[in-house]
DRENNU-18218 format. One record per residue: residue in one letter; x, y, z of N, C-alpha, C in turn. Coordinates in steps of 0.2 Angstrom, whole numbers, plus 2048, in hexadecimal, padded with zeros to 3 digits. Last residue first. Example, Ala and Ser with C-alpha at 12.3 -4.5 7.8 and 13.67 -1.06 7.14 Angstrom:
BEGIN
S8407F58238447FB824840800827/A8427E482783E7EA8278427F0827/
END
This chain:
BEGIN
S84081189984380C89F8448118A5/K83380F88F83781289383980F898/T82E80288582D80588A83280888C/T82780287382D80287782C80687D/V81E7F786981D7FC86E8237FB873/Q8217F58588217F485D8207F8863/K8127F484C8197F984E8197F7855/C8117E584580E7E984A8147EF84B/A80A7DE8348107E283980D7E483D/F8067D28298047D582E80A7D7833/I8097D181980C7D281F8087D7824/Y8077C78098047CC80E8067CB815/A80C7C57F880D7C37FF80A7C9803/R80A7BB7E98077C17ED8097C07F5/R80F7B77D980C7B67E180F7BB7E5/S8067BD7CB80B7BD7CF80A7BA7D6/Q7FF7C27BD8017BC7C18077BB7C4/Y7F27CF7C27F97CD7BF7FB7C77C2/E7E27CA7C37E97CF7C47EE7CB7C0/V7D57C57BC7D57CA7C27DB7CE7C4/E7D97BF7B17D37C47B07D47C67B7/P7E27B47B77E47BB7B27E07C07B2/P7DD7AF7C87DC7AE7C17DF7B67BC/Y7E77B47D67E37B27D27E27B27CC/P7F77AC7D97F47B27D67ED7AE7D4/E7FB7A47EA7FC7A47E37F77AA7E0/R8017AE7F97FC7AA7F47FD7AA7ED/E8067AF80A8067AF8038017AB7FF/I8077B78198037B28148057B480D/L80F7BA8298107BB82180C7B781E/E80D7C283880B7BF83480C7BF82D/D8157CD83F8107C784280D7C383E/V8237D584381F7D283C81A7CC840/S8247E48498247DC84C8207D9846/F82E7F28448287EE8448297E8847/G8397FA8428357FA84882F7F7849/A8427F783783E7FE83783A7FE83F/A8467EA83884B7EF8398487F683A/R8397E383583D7E383C8407EA83D/L8397E88278337E982B8377EA833/C8447E18218447E982183E7EB825/E8407D48228467D78268457DE826/T8357D481B8347D28238397D5826/V83B7D580F8367DB8128357D981A/Q8447CC80D8467D280C8417D7810/G83C7C080E8407C18128437C9813/T8337C28028307C28098357C380E/R8397C87F583A7C37F78377C57FF/F8317D47E98367D37EF8357CC7F2/F8307DD7DA82F7D77DD8337D77E1/Y82B7EC7D38307E87D882D7E37DB/F8287F57C48257F17CA82A7EC7CD/D8288057BE82C7FD7BF8297FC7C6/L82180D7B082180A7B78258037B7/A81B8187A68208147A78218137AE/T80C81779A81181A7A08178167A0/A7FF81879080581978E80881C796/C7F080F7917F48147937FC814794/G7EB8027907EA80678A7EE80F78C/W7EE7FC79D7E77FD7997E6802794/L7FD80279D7F97FF7A17F280179D/N80E8007988088037968017FF79A/D81A7FE79B819804795812806794/V8227F87A981C7F77A481C7FE7A1/H82D7EB7AE82B7F47AB8277F37A7/V8317E37BD82D7E27B782B7EA7B5/I83D7DC7C583B7E17C28387E07BD/E83E7CC7CE83F7D17C983D7D77CA/G83D7C47DA8437C77DA8437CC7D4/G82E7C27E58347C17DF8397C47DE/V81D7C77E68237C37E98287C07E4/H8177D77E98177D07E581E7CE7E7/F80E7DB7F88117DC7F38137D67EE/S8067E38078067DF80280C7E07FC/L8047E78198077E68118077E280D/L7FD7EE8267FB7E98227FF7E981A/L8017F18368027F382F8007EC82C/W7FB7F88447FB7F38407FC7F6839/G8018008547FD80284F7FF7FB84A/G80A80085F8047FA85F8017FB858/P80B81185E80D80A861808806862/K80481784F804817855808812858/L80E81B84080981784480A81984B/A81882283A81282683A80D82183D/R82381A83C82382284081C82583E/C82281083482180F83C82081683E/M82181682681B81382981C812830/E82F81B82882A82082782381D82A/R83480E82783681282C83181882D/M83180A81B82F80782083080A827/A83881381383081481282D810818/L84581081584181681883B817817/A84780381184780581984580B819/H84380480483F80180984080380F/D84C8097F984880E7FC84380B801/D8527FF7F48578047F88528097FC/P8497F97EC84A7F67F284E7FB7F5/P83F8057E48458017E48457FF7EC/L82C8057E58338077E78398027E7/N8218007DF8258037DB82B8077DF/V81C7F87E981F7F47E58217F97DF/I8177FD7F581D7FC7F58207FA7EF/A8087FB7F580C8027F68128037F4/Y8027EF7F68077F17F08097F87F0/F7F97F58027F87F17FD7FC7F37F6/A7F97FB8117FE7FD80B7FD7F7805/A7F380081D7F17FC8197F47FF813/I7F580582E7F78078277F6800822/G7EF80C83E7F08078397F280A831/A7EE8188457ED8118477F080C843/W7F98258417F482183E7F581A843/N80282D8487FD8318457F682B842/E81082D84B80B82A85080382C84E/D81783E84681683784981183484C/A80B84583980F84683F81083F841/V80D84482780A84382D80D842833/P81284281A80F84781B80C847823/L82083681681983881B81783E81C/A82A83480F82A83981282383B813/L82782980683082980882F83080D/M81B82980381C82480982482580A/D8148397FF8198357FD81C832804/G80283D7FC80883C7FF80E8377FD/E7F38447FB7F98447F77FE8427FD/S7E383C8017E98438007EE8407FC/F7D383B8057D88398027DE841801/E7C68368117CC83B80E7D083980B/I7B583280C7BC83080D7C283680B/G7AC8348027AA83380B7B183480F/P7AD8317F67AD8387F87AD8387FF/S7B48277EC7B28267F47B282E7F8/L7B582A7E07B28237E17B08227E9/R7BC8367E27B78367DE7B28317DF/R7C88347E97C38397EA7BB8387E7/A7CC82C7E07CA82A7E67C782E7EA/Q7D18347D67CC82F7D47CA82C7DA/E7DA83D7DB7D48407D97CF83A7D8/V7E48347DF7E08377E57D883B7E1/M7E98337D37E682D7D67E282F7DB/K7ED83F7D07E883C7CC7E48367CF/P7F98407DA7F38457D97EC8427D6/S8028327DF7FE8357DA7F98397DB/L80482E7EC8088317E88058367E3/D7F682C7F87FA82B7F37FE8307EF/M7EB8288067F182C8037F48287FE/G7DC82880F7E282680A7E682A808/C7D682481F7D58288197DC824814/V7C881D82A7CE81B8257CF823820/A7C28138357C481C8347C981B830/V7B88068317BF8088337BF810832/G7AD7FE82F7AB8038347B3805836/R7AC7F98207AE7F48277AF7F982E/D7AD8038187A77FF8197A77FA81E/R7BA8078197B580B81D7AF80781E/L7BF7FC8127C17FD81B7BD80181E/Y7BD7FF8067BB7F880A7BB7F7811/H7C380B8047BB80A8037B9804807/A7D08098057CE80D80A7C680B80A/V7D07FF7F97D37FD8007D0801806/Q7CE8097EF7CB8027EF7CB8007F6/G7D58147EB7D18147F17CC80E7F3/P7DC8167DE7D68197E07D28177E6/G7EB8167EA7E88177E27E18197E3/C7F28177F57EA8167F57E88137EF/G7FD8167FE7FE8167F67F68137F5/L7F481080C7F98148097FB811802/D7E68148147E881180F7EE81480B/C7E88178267E981A8207EB81381A/V7DD81A8347E181582F7E1818828/L7DA8228447DA82283C7E181E839/G7D58168527D881D84E7D881D847/A7CE80B8567D780D8597D8814857/G7C580684F7C38098557CB80D859/K7CD7F98477C77FC8487C780084E/V7D97F18467D87F88467D27FD848/R7D47E48447DA7E684A7DB7ED84C/A7CA7E483C7C87E28447CE7E4847/A7D17E78317CE7EB8337CB7EA83B/F7DA7DB82E7DD7E18317D97E6833/R7CF7D282C7D37D18327D67D7834/D7CA7D78207C77D78257CA7D782D/L7D67D58187D47DD81B7CF7DD81F/L7D67C98187DB7CC81B7DA7D381D/E7CB7C680F7CB7C38177D17C7819/C7CE7CE8057C97CF8097C87CD80F/D7D97C78007DA7CC8017D47D0806/L7CF7B97FE7D57BA8037D87C0804/P7C87BE7F27C67BB7F97CB7BC7FE/K7C77C97E77CC7C57EA7CA7C37F3/Q7BD7CF7E07BF7C87DD7C47C57E1/R7BA7D87E67B37D47E57B67CF7E3/L7C57E27E47C57DC7EA7BF7D87EA/E7C47E97D97C77E27DA7C77DE7DF/D7BD7F57D67BA7F07D97BD7E87D9/F7C97FC7D27C57FF7D87C17FA7DA/L7CE7F87C67D17F57CC7CD7F87D2/H7CB7FF7B97CB7F97BA7CC7F57C0/S7C880C7BD7C38097B97C48017BA/A7D48107C37CF8117C77CA80B7C3/Y7DD80E7B87DE80A7BD7D880A7C1/E7D88197AE7D58127AC7D880D7B2/E7DB8247B77D38237B67D381D7B3/A7EA8227B87E68237BE7DD8217BD/V7F58237B07EF81C7AF7EA81C7B4/F7FB82F7B17F882E7AA7F38297AB/D7FF82E7BF7F98337BF7F78317B6/Y8088247BF8018237C37FE8287C0/G81382A7B98108247B680A8247B9/V8148357C38128367BC80F8317B8/R81A82E7CD8148337CE8118347C7/V8258287C98208237C98198277CC/E82D8347C682B82F7C182282B7C2/G82E8387D482A83C7CE8298397C8/T83682E7D882F8307DA82B8337D6/K84282F7D083E8287D183782B7D3/Q84683C7D584583B7CD8408357CC/E8488387E284383D7E184283E7D9/T8538307E184C82E7E58478337E1/T85A8317D18598337D88548307DA/A8628267C685C82C7C785B82B7CD/M8728267BE86D8237C38678297C6/
END
């Protein structure tokens, strides 16, 4: 069995291989995704003016770019250095950096919000608890998380993306699994939204879920 460190390295290398094509195909994807834009607008309204917000697992930075255009102070973080290069090229006014969501390189209570669009899809279920604890740790009390993922129970292995040889596993999750893990990490789940896929020319044909969750505010006795 591969260790978590080995799996992380494989994901990093896999996205490095496809970074340029990934950016070419997906940087403008939100133009064809009205519900995603609506949810990001709602997220932006909750976090605007509260502090720095992170587009976690940012890829080429399309979500960070969208939030910046709505007045949110935003940064981006991704495991893949090549993805970070693409994000910096496409949105030079935003700070993008490398980082592993299993060990986020930020101080406690650093961010006012996290947008994690499909950030967990390459994480085996056993790693979810740690990733969500890290997200909770990095958020200010009362900070918001908007998380999205593929709904189901399968694992889809990909050897080729847009003509680029790669090796990536995509994990699908039941919504109950994810909400339970979020609550255990210290989040209050505010809202769960599911949708059917957009047309095949827009995205992979899978059911999608979005969760608004808030870091619980603890009071000292």
